C-alpha positions in Angstrom: 22.0 16.5 -1.3 19.9 19.7 -1.0 17.5 19.4 -4.0 17.1 15.6 -3.8 16.7 15.6 0.0 14.0 18.3 -0.2 12.0 16.6 -2.9 12.3 13.2 -1.2 11.1 14.4 2.1 8.2 16.3 0.5 7.1 13.1 -1.4 6.9 11.2 1.9 5.5 13.9 4.1 2.8 15.1 1.6 2.2 12.4 -1.0 -1.2 13.9 -1.8 0.2 17.3 -2.8 3.3 15.9 -4.3 1.6 13.5 -6.8 -1.2 15.9 -7.6 1.4 18.4 -8.7 3.2 15.7 -10.7 -0.1 14.8 -12.4 -0.2 18.3 -13.9 2.3 17.0 -16.5 -0.4 14.8 -18.0 -3.4 15.8 -20.1 -6.6 14.5 -18.4 -10.1 14.4 -19.8 -11.1 14.7 -16.2 -8.3 16.0 -13.9 -8.0 14.2 -10.6 -8.9 16.0 -7.4 -7.6 13.2 -5.1 -4.2 11.5 -5.4 -4.4 8.5 -3.1 -7.4 6.2 -2.4 -6.7 4.2 0.8 -10.3 3.0 1.4 -9.3 -0.7 0.6 -5.8 -0.7 2.1 -3.5 -2.5 1.5 -5.0 -2.4 -2.0 -4.3 1.3 -2.8 -5.4 3.2 -5.9 -4.0 6.5 -7.3 -6.0 9.3 -8.8 -9.4 7.5 -8.4 -11.5 10.3 -9.9 -9.2 11.0 -12.8 -9.8 10.1 -16.5 -7.3 10.0 -19.4 -6.0 8.2 -22.4 -2.4 7.1 -22.4 -2.0 6.9 -26.2 -3.3 10.5 -26.5 -0.7 11.6 -24.0 2.0 9.7 -25.8 1.2 10.9 -29.3 -1.8 13.2 -30.0 -1.0 16.0 -27.6 2.5 16.4 -29.1 1.0 16.7 -32.6 -1.5 19.2 -31.3 1.2 21.3 -29.7 2.9 21.7 -33.0 5.6 19.1 -32.8 4.0 16.5 -35.2 7.1 16.6 -37.5 9.5 15.7 -34.7 10.8 12.1 -34.8 9.1 9.9 -32.3 10.5 6.5 -33.1 13.8 5.4 -34.8 13.9 1.7 -35.9 17.4 0.3 -36.3 17.5 -3.4 -37.4 20.9 -4.7 -38.3 19.5 -8.2 -38.6 17.3 -7.1 -41.5 19.6 -4.3 -42.7 16.6 -1.9 -42.2 16.3 1.5 -40.7 13.2 3.7 -40.5 11.9 6.6 -38.6 8.4 7.8 -37.7 7.3 11.3 -36.8 4.8 11.9 -34.0 2.2 12.6 -36.6 3.0 9.4 -38.6 3.1 7.2 -35.5 -0.2 8.7 -34.3 -1.9 7.9 -37.6 -0.6 4.3 -37.7 -1.7 3.7 -34.1 -5.2 5.2 -34.7 -5.7 3.0 -37.8 -4.6 -0.1 -36.0 -6.8 0.8 -33.1 -9.7 1.1 -35.5 -9.0 -2.3 -37.0 -9.0 -3.8 -33.5 -12.3 -2.2 -32.8 -13.7 -3.7 -36.0 -13.0 -7.1 -34.5 -15.1 -6.2 -31.4 -12.1 -5.3 -29.2 -13.1 -2.6 -26.8 -12.5 -1.2 -23.3 -11.3 -3.8 -20.9 -10.8 -6.6 -23.4 -7.3 -8.2 -23.4 -5.0 -8.5 -26.4 -1.8 -10.6 -26.2 1.1 -9.2 -28.3 3.7 -11.8 -29.3 6.1 -9.9 -31.5 9.8 -9.2 -31.9 11.4 -5.7 -31.8 9.6 -4.2 -34.7 7.6 -0.9 -35.0 4.4 -2.8 -35.2 4.9 -4.1 -31.7 4.8 -0.5 -30.4 1.9 0.4 -32.7 -0.1 -2.6 -31.3 0.6 -1.6 -27.7 -0.5 2.0 -28.3 -3.4 0.9 -30.4 -4.7 -1.2 -27.5 -4.3 1.8 -25.1 -6.1 4.1 -27.6 -9.3 2.1 -27.4 -9.0 1.2 -23.7 -8.1 -2.5 -24.4 -5.6 -4.1 -22.0 -2.4 -5.5 -23.7 -0.2 -8.3 -22.4 3.1 -8.5 -24.3 4.8 -11.9 -24.2 8.5 -12.0 -24.9 9.1 -13.6 -28.3 11.7 -16.0 -26.9 9.2 -17.8 -24.7 8.2 -21.4 -25.5 4.6 -22.7 -26.1 4.1 -23.7 -22.5 4.9 -20.2 -21.2 2.7 -18.5 -23.9 -0.1 -20.9 -23.1 0.0 -20.1 -19.4 -0.5 -16.4 -20.3 -3.3 -17.1 -22.7 -5.1 -19.1 -20.2 -4.8 -16.4 -17.5 -5.4 -13.3 -19.5 -8.2 -14.7 -21.7 -7.3 -12.5 -24.8 -9.9 -11.7 -27.4 -7.2 -11.3 -30.0 -3.5 -12.3 -30.4 -1.3 -10.0 -32.4 1.9 -11.7 -33.6 4.6 -11.7 -36.2 5.5 -14.7 -38.4 9.0 -14.8 -36.9 11.7 -13.1 -34.9 15.2 -12.7 -36.4 18.4 -13.3 -34.5 21.9 -12.8 -35.9 22.3 -16.4 -36.9 18.7 -17.7 -37.3 15.0 -17.0 -37.6 12.6 -18.2 -34.9 9.2 -18.9 -36.4 6.4 -17.8 -34.1 3.3 -19.3 -35.7 4.2 -22.9 -34.8 4.8 -21.8 -31.2 1.3 -20.1 -31.2 -0.4 -23.1 -32.6 1.3 -25.4 -30.1 0.3 -23.1 -27.2 -3.3 -22.8 -28.3 -3.6 -26.6 -28.8 -3.2 -26.9 -25.0 -5.5 -24.0 -23.8 -9.1 -24.1 -23.0 -9.4 -20.4 -23.9 -9.2 -19.6 -27.7 -8.9 -16.1 -29.1 -11.3 -14.9 -31.8 -8.5 -13.9 -34.2 -4.8 -14.0 -34.6 -3.5 -10.9 -36.4 -0.2 -11.9 -38.2 2.5 -9.6 -39.4 4.1 -11.5 -42.2 7.9 -11.0 -42.4 9.9 -11.9 -45.6 12.4 -14.0 -43.6 9.8 -16.6 -42.7 6.2 -16.5 -43.8 3.5 -18.1 -41.6 0.9 -20.6 -42.9 -2.4 -18.9 -42.3 -5.7 -20.5 -41.1 -9.2 -19.3 -41.1 -8.7 -17.7 -37.7 -5.7 -15.7 -38.9 -5.8 -12.2 -40.3 -2.9 -10.6 -42.3 -1.7 -7.4 -40.6 -1.6 -5.4 -43.8 -5.1 -6.6 -44.9 -6.3 -5.9 -41.4 -5.4 -2.2 -41.4 -5.9 -1.5 -45.1 -9.6 -0.4 -44.9 -9.8 0.4 -41.2 -11.3 3.6 -40.0 -9.0 5.5 -37.5 -10.2 5.3 -33.9 -10.3 8.3 -31.6 -8.8 8.0 -28.1 -11.2 6.4 -25.6 -11.0 8.0 -22.1 -10.6 5.5 -19.3 -10.5 5.8 -15.5 -7.1 6.3 -14.0 -7.6 3.1 -12.0 -8.4 1.0 -15.1 -5.6 -1.4 -16.2 -3.3 -0.3 -19.1 -1.5 -3.6 -19.4 -0.8 -7.0 -17.7 2.8 -8.1 -17.7 3.6 -11.6 -16.4 6.6 -12.2 -14.2 8.0 -15.5 -12.9 6.7 -16.6 -9.5 8.3 -19.2 -7.2 5.6 -21.6 -8.3 4.7 -22.6 -11.8 1.9 -20.1 -12.5 3.2 -16.7 -13.6 2.1 -13.6 -11.8 0.1 -11.1 -13.9 1.4 -7.7 -12.8 -1.3 -5.1 -13.4 -0.3 -1.5 -14.4 -2.9 1.1 -13.9 -3.4 3.9 -16.4 -3.2 7.1 -14.4 -0.5 6.3 -11.9 1.6 4.8 -14.7 1.5 7.9 -16.9 2.3 10.3 -14.0 5.2 8.2 -12.6 6.9 7.6 -16.0 6.7 11.2 -17.1 8.1 12.3 -13.7 10.9 9.7 -13.9 12.0 10.6 -17.4 12.6 14.2 -16.4 13.8 13.8 -12.8 15.7 10.5 -12.7 17.0 10.2 -16.3 17.2 14.0 -17.1 15.6 13.5 -20.5 13.6 16.3 -22.1 11.3 16.7 -25.1 13.3 16.3 -28.3 16.2 14.3 -26.7 17.1 11.0 -28.3 16.9 8.2 -25.8 17.9 4.5 -26.3 16.9 1.6 -24.1 18.6 -1.5 -25.2 16.0 -4.0 -24.0 13.0 -5.8 -25.4 9.4 -4.7 -25.4 8.6 -8.1 -23.8 10.1 -7.0 -20.6 9.1 -4.2 -18.2 12.1 -2.1 -19.2 10.8 -2.1 -22.8 7.3 -1.2 -21.7 8.4 1.7 -19.5 11.4 3.0 -21.3 11.3 2.0 -24.9 7.6 2.8 -25.4 5.7 4.8 -22.8 8.2 6.9 -20.8 10.0 8.6 -23.7 6.8 9.2 -25.8 4.9 10.6 -22.8 7.4 13.5 -22.5 7.9 14.0 -26.3 11.4 12.5 -26.6 12.6 10.3 -29.5 13.0 6.6 -28.7 15.3 4.1 -30.4 13.9 0.6 -31.2 16.8 -1.8 -31.9 16.2 -5.2 -33.4 19.1 -7.6 -32.9 21.7 -8.4 -30.3 24.1 -5.4 -30.0 26.7 -7.6 -28.3 27.6 -11.2 -28.3 28.8 -11.1 -31.9 32.2 -10.0 -33.3 30.9 -6.5 -33.5 31.9 -4.8 -30.2 31.1 -1.4 -31.5 27.3 -1.8 -32.2 26.4 0.2 -29.1 28.6 3.1 -30.0 27.5 3.1 -33.6 23.8 3.4 -32.6 24.5 6.2 -30.1 26.6 8.1 -32.6 24.4 7.6 -35.6 21.2 8.6 -33.9 22.6 11.2 -31.5 21.4 9.4 -28.4 22.0 11.5 -25.2 21.5 8.5 -22.9 21.6 4.7 -23.0 19.8 2.3 -20.6 21.1 -1.3 -20.7 22.0 -4.2 -18.4 25.5 -4.9 -17.0 25.6 -8.1 -19.0 25.9 -6.1 -22.1 28.9 -4.1 -20.8 30.6 -7.3 -19.6 30.2 -8.8 -23.1 31.6 -5.7 -24.8 34.5 -5.7 -22.3 35.3 -9.3 -23.1 35.3 -8.6 -26.9 37.1 -5.2 -26.7 38.8 -4.9 -23.3 40.6 -1.7 -24.3 37.4 -0.2 -25.8 39.2 0.6 -29.0 35.8 0.7 -30.8 34.7 3.7 -28.8 37.3 5.9 -30.6 35.7 5.1 -34.0 32.5 7.0 -33.2 31.4 10.6 -32.3 29.8 10.3 -28.9 29.7 14.0 -28.2 25.9 14.0 -27.7 26.1 11.1 -25.2 25.6 12.2 -21.6 24.8 9.3 -19.3 24.9 5.5 -19.2 22.2 4.0 -17.1 22.5 0.4 -15.8 19.8 -1.8 -14.3 18.3 -5.3 -14.3 21.0 -6.9 -12.2 23.8 -5.9 -9.8 26.4 -3.7 -11.4 29.7 -5.1 -10.2 32.4 -2.5 -9.3 34.8 -3.8 -12.0 32.3 -3.3 -14.8 31.4 0.1 -13.4 35.0 1.3 -13.4 35.7 0.0 -16.9 32.6 1.7 -18.4 33.3 5.0 -16.5 37.0 5.1 -17.5 36.4 4.1 -21.2 33.3 6.2 -21.9 34.1 9.3 -19.9 30.4 9.8 -18.9 28.6 9.2 -15.6 27.7 5.5 -15.2 24.5 5.3 -13.1 23.3 2.1 -11.4 19.7 2.0 -10.5 17.3 -0.7 -9.2 13.7 -1.6 -9.8 11.4 -4.5 -10.6 8.7 -5.6 -13.0 6.2 -5.0 -10.1 7.2 -1.4 -9.5 7.4 -0.4 -13.2 10.0 2.4 -12.5 13.0 2.9 -10.3 13.0 2.3 -6.6 16.5 3.6 -6.0 18.6 5.7 -8.4 20.8 8.8 -8.8 18.2 11.4 -9.8 20.1 13.2 -12.5 17.2 15.6 -13.2 17.0 16.7 -9.6 20.6 16.6 -8.4 23.6 14.5 -9.4 24.8 12.7 -6.3 28.2 11.2 -5.7 28.5 7.7 -7.2 29.4 4.7 -5.1 30.3 1.6 -7.1 28.1 -1.4 -6.3 25.2 0.9 -5.1 21.8 1.5 -6.6 22.2 5.0 -4.9 19.4 6.7 -3.1 15.7 5.8 -2.7 13.6 7.6 -5.3 11.0 10.1 -4.2 7.8 8.3 -3.3 9.5 5.1 -2.1 10.0 4.7 1.7 12.7 2.1 1.5 13.8 0.2 4.6 15.9 -2.8 5.5 14.3 -5.1 8.0 15.4 -8.1 10.1 13.3 -11.3 10.4 11.1 -9.7 13.1 10.4 -6.7 10.9 12.7 -4.2 12.8 14.9 -1.8 10.9 18.5 -3.0 11.0 21.5 -0.6 11.7 23.3 1.1 8.8 25.6 -1.3 7.0 23.8 -4.5 8.2 22.2 -6.7 5.5 18.5 -7.6 5.7 15.3 -7.8 3.6 14.6 -4.7 1.5 11.1 -3.6 2.0 9.0 -0.6 1.0 6.6 1.0 3.4 3.1 1.2 2.1 1.5 2.8 0.2 3.7 2.3 -2.9 3.9 5.4 -5.1 1.9 5.8 -8.4 2.9 3.5 -11.3 3.6 0.5 -9.2 1.4 -2.6 -9.3 -2.0 -2.2 -7.5 -2.6 -5.9 -7.6 -2.2 -9.1 -9.7 -4.5 -9.9 -12.5 -7.7 -11.4 -11.1 -6.0 -12.4 -7.9 -6.0 -9.8 -5.0 -5.4 -12.5 -2.5 -2.2 -13.8 -4.2 -0.9 -10.2 -4.4 -1.3 -9.7 -0.7 0.1 -13.2 0.1 3.1 -12.8 -2.2 4.1 -9.2 -1.4 2.3 -7.8 1.6 2.0 -10.5 4.2 5.6 -11.0 5.4 5.8 -7.6 7.1 2.6 -5.7 8.1 2.4 -2.5 6.3 5.3 -3.2 3.9 5.8 -4.4 0.3 8.5 -7.2 0.3 10.8 -6.8 -2.6 12.3 -10.2 -2.4 15.8 -8.7 -2.5 18.3 -8.4 0.3 20.8 -5.6 0.9 21.8 -2.8 3.2 21.7 1.0 3.6 25.1 2.6 4.5 25.6 5.5 6.8 25.1 8.0 3.9 21.7 6.6 3.0 22.9 4.7 -0.1 21.2 1.4 -0.9 23.2 -1.6 -1.8 21.2 -4.4 -3.4 23.0 -7.7 -2.9 20.7 -10.4 -4.5 17.4 -12.3 -4.3 16.0 -13.8 -1.2 13.5 -16.0 -2.9 13.8 -18.7 -5.6 13.6 -16.4 -8.6 16.9 -16.0 -10.4 18.0 -13.1 -12.5 19.6 -14.1 -15.9 20.9 -11.1 -17.7 18.1 -9.0 -16.2 15.4 -11.6 -17.0 13.7 -12.9 -13.9 13.0 -16.7 -14.2 11.3 -19.0 -11.8 13.4 -21.9 -10.5 10.1 -23.8 -10.1 9.3 -23.6 -13.8 12.8 -24.9 -14.7 12.5 -27.7 -12.2 9.2 -28.7 -13.7 10.9 -29.1 -17.1 13.6 -31.3 -15.5 11.1 -33.3 -13.6 9.2 -34.1 -16.8 12.0 -36.4 -17.9 11.2 -40.1 -17.3 14.6 -40.8 -15.6 14.3 -38.0 -13.0 13.0 -38.7 -9.5 13.6 -35.2 -8.0 15.5 -32.1 -8.9 16.5 -28.7 -7.7 17.7 -25.5 -9.6 19.6 -22.7 -8.1 21.0 -19.5 -9.5 24.8 -19.3 -9.5 27.1 -16.4 -10.3 28.1 -15.9 -13.9 30.7 -13.4 -15.0 28.7 -12.4 -18.1 25.0 -12.8 -17.2 25.1 -12.1 -13.5 23.3 -15.4 -12.7 22.6 -18.6 -14.6 20.6 -21.6 -13.5 22.4 -24.7 -12.3 20.4 -27.9 -12.1 20.8 -31.0 -9.9 18.8 -34.2 -10.5 18.4 -37.4 -8.6 17.6 -40.4 -10.8 14.9 -42.9 -10.3 16.0 -46.2 -8.7 17.2 -48.8 -11.3 17.6 -46.2 -14.1 20.6 -46.9 -16.3 21.4 -44.0 -18.6 24.5 -42.3 -20.0 25.0 -39.2 -17.9 26.1 -37.0 -20.8 23.2 -38.1 -22.9 20.8 -37.4 -20.0 22.2 -34.0 -19.4 21.8 -33.1 -23.1 18.1 -34.2 -22.9 17.5 -32.2 -19.8 19.0 -29.0 -21.3 16.7 -29.6 -24.4 13.7 -30.0 -22.1 14.3 -26.6 -20.5 14.8 -25.0 -23.9 11.5 -26.6 -25.0 9.5 -25.5 -22.0 11.1 -22.2 -21.0 13.0 -21.1 -24.1 16.7 -20.1 -24.8 16.2 -17.1 -22.5 16.8 -19.4 -19.5 20.4 -19.9 -20.5 20.3 -23.4 -19.0 23.4 -25.5 -19.7 24.7 -27.0 -16.5 23.0 -30.0 -14.8 24.6 -32.6 -12.6 23.4 -36.0 -11.5 23.6 -36.4 -7.7 22.8 -39.2 -5.2 20.5 -37.0 -3.1 19.5 -33.4 -2.4 20.0 -31.6 0.9 16.7 -31.3 2.7 15.2 -30.4 6.0 13.5 -33.1 8.0 10.2 -31.9 6.7 11.3 -32.4 3.1 12.1 -28.8 2.1 15.1 -28.6 -0.2 17.8 -26.3 1.2 18.4 -24.1 -1.9 19.9 -21.2 0.0 22.5 -23.6 1.5 23.2 -24.9 -2.0 23.7 -21.4 -3.4 26.1 -20.7 -0.6 28.2 -23.7 -1.5 28.1 -22.9 -5.2 29.3 -19.3 -4.5 32.2 -20.7 -2.3 30.8 -19.6 1.0 30.8 -21.9 4.1 27.2 -21.5 5.1 26.3 -22.7 8.6 24.8 -26.2 8.5 21.0 -25.8 9.2 19.9 -27.4 12.4 16.9 -28.8 10.5 18.9 -30.7 7.9 18.1 -34.4 7.5 21.5 -35.7 6.4 24.7 -33.6 6.7 26.5 -36.1 4.5 24.5 -35.0 1.5 26.0 -31.5 1.8 29.5 -33.0 1.8 28.8 -34.8 -1.4 27.3 -31.7 -3.0 30.5 -29.7 -2.1 32.5 -32.2 -4.1 30.2 -31.8 -7.1 30.2 -28.0 -7.0 33.7 -27.1 -5.9 35.4 -29.9 -7.8 34.2 -28.2 -11.0 35.0 -24.7 -10.0 
């Protein structure tokens, strides 16, 4: 571990020198002379005297260096039978024109723009267009229901919403305009305009507030890049909290650019001109970091795929895209590999395609189980690299740094802490635990560049949610252990956020949907193991006294309620009616104990439990159905 160990130690011993050197990979309008500002600790800031523009770094500088004709973006949409590509020069011009159109609506530095779009090139153009004029974008996943969209509108207070008329799935179209109208009908904040990309599959009915995308950009004057402070926000991305209100993770401009450019070269071993495919969605952090910003910052070619590459009879979609576009690396979630394995256990489809350019498969978003790891490694014949990070960090915490040194792979491990992250496993008292012993995974402050500096408009909630459990540490909310070789094994969540196919969802928001039913007195939701998605939510409801309903009908209505309030992304299908929920004497529901029963473990009975008999009844419900 020579090269990795040397770089890792330097990053912790001299973060000032390490990150100022990394910052030289970015073009600054005013180069920083200071890396870390700790004057308001634990609210740290990176490159406080630096100034730059992210869109310029992602596009213009590559054109100016003579690489304008290189392909920047490949759009592959099997659901519309469409393929297109954009050179760096073409993408820069489209972004500049859209940015100018936004500016004509009065959008400027610091204003917020919500982007509610599917996986189309216009989504990337809108994101970079905001960055070009210093506006702050907040992308909302197109599968979210009106309630979730409304919460983000209310918190971000956008000046403009940029949307598409629909998203297209393999079997149906999802119309976005009715969702937007339903959401805005419940918010006190109203945007000035809604810019609508009309798609042929489903056209939106326009109102006086709406502007057609093509009309919007037709006469716009291209906008020049607007320099912003390195500490200014680039975007807000909302993630589920353990309470109903989502957390607005803020990503600063300078630290983000430095960290992502560093990660592309040193973690993923991707260089300018390589073709890189991240099979995710721009609505998630993976899409922000590694569909849009990361590859473009270093001058690579990024693939934007619209559709579900697995889950249909076509088990070869992944291999077709890699072969057709010459992708050197793929980044996806273990759920996708499990789905392919189910459809094509012998990987017969792999042999139909030329994967000679393919070098590495990167996995993240949920735990990579050893069985899936071995299957992928054996069938593909390339390194399968598990790594671990969060919406909050924006880039990997633990990985196998392929660009520095390829380390031995241990199945079930996220591998080694990434340079910049001082990862430790702590017990309840905040002491480091011995090697091999499980505990709470925490990161010693300060976090490296590119990680969240705070939550949108709520420094206090940031400190309370992440920094208050252990003094001087960021609490990840995951548990795990570090083995004697220094490898980190991430075992699962310690809080009440569940991970469904790489998508973090709050149990609290799902419970709120269940509780809205007139027959439900109280409820609880836990995450249970699922062979395909990693985790899925499982609901339990206690009915109001005297209610007489058909259980199957009620369960169907509750599933529909979650679909209505959260969206299909929750993958909520299982709910049981129970007589009571296990609680402490103070009334707290024992969700951890419930998870243990669901996973087949005999958890110790908490001394604070109100009624042990409730646990016995729950075991019958859970294990009787296993």
